[in-house]
Each structure stands twice: as structure tokens, then as C-alpha cells.
C-alpha positions as CSV (number, residue, x, y, z in Angstrom):
1,M,28.8,-20.3,14.0
2,R,29.0,-22.3,17.2
3,I,25.8,-24.1,18.0
4,R,25.5,-24.5,21.8
5,T,22.4,-26.6,22.3
6,E,20.5,-29.3,20.6
7,G,17.6,-26.8,20.2
8,E,19.8,-24.4,18.2
9,Y,20.9,-27.3,16.0
10,E,17.4,-28.5,15.4
11,Y,16.2,-24.9,14.7
12,L,19.0,-24.4,12.1
13,K,18.2,-27.8,10.6
14,G,14.6,-26.9,10.3
15,K,15.4,-23.6,8.8
16,R,17.6,-25.2,6.2
17,D,14.9,-27.8,5.4
18,G,12.4,-24.9,4.9
19,I,14.8,-23.1,2.5
20,K,15.3,-26.3,0.6
21,L,11.5,-26.6,0.2
22,A,11.3,-23.0,-0.9
23,L,13.9,-23.6,-3.5
24,D,12.0,-26.6,-4.8
25,I,8.8,-24.5,-5.1
26,I,10.4,-21.4,-6.5
27,T,12.4,-23.2,-9.2
28,R,9.0,-24.4,-10.7
29,R,7.8,-20.8,-11.0
30,D,9.0,-17.6,-12.7
31,A,11.1,-16.0,-9.9
32,H,13.5,-13.2,-9.8
33,P,17.1,-14.5,-10.1
34,Q,18.1,-12.5,-7.0
35,S,15.6,-14.3,-4.9
36,I,16.9,-17.7,-6.0
37,R,20.5,-16.5,-5.4
38,W,19.6,-15.4,-1.9
39,L,17.9,-18.8,-1.1
40,V,20.9,-20.8,-2.4
41,T,23.4,-18.6,-0.4
42,E,21.3,-19.0,2.7
43,R,21.0,-22.8,2.3
44,D,24.8,-23.1,1.7
45,N,25.6,-21.0,4.8
46,L,23.2,-23.0,7.0
47,T,24.7,-26.3,5.7
48,Q,28.2,-25.1,6.4
49,S,27.2,-24.0,9.9
50,L,25.7,-27.3,10.6
51,N,28.7,-29.2,9.2
52,L,31.1,-27.1,11.4
53,S,28.9,-27.3,14.5
54,K,29.8,-29.1,17.7
55,R,27.7,-30.3,20.6
56,A,27.7,-28.4,23.8
57,D,30.1,-31.0,25.2
58,G,32.5,-30.4,22.3
59,R,31.8,-33.6,20.3
60,P,31.0,-32.8,16.6
61,Y,27.7,-33.8,15.1
62,T,28.0,-36.8,12.8
63,E,27.3,-36.6,9.1
64,G,24.2,-38.8,9.6
65,E,22.7,-36.2,12.0
66,I,23.3,-33.4,9.6
67,E,21.9,-35.0,6.5
């Protein structure tokens, strides 16, 4: 996925952070394994997209910006 704007980058970062929070909550409860699997897959896909993303001017985001 190519992230074209800072806004898209921030949106995906926020979505990933929300999924991380959901995983923290759901692992403390009795949850269906498929739900956990979906959240983990979604988190990993977002992290990969953020790691591969580049700024609109072509410069890659730094590791510190991705977290």
C-alpha cells in the first residue's frame, strides 16, 4: 500500500494503535479464536504497510515515526 499523505499515514497509525488496544482488551477475556486471529492479521498488515510506506515526496518514513 502506498500512503500518499501525512493524513493517510496518521489514520493508519491510529487504526493500528486501536487494534493493539483491542488485542490487549480481548486477550483478557474469553474470545473466539477467529476474532483474535483476525485482529492479529489486521495489526500485522497495518504494521507492514506503515513500514513500507513512503512520504508523498518519495522519502521513506523513519522507524521512529512508525513506532
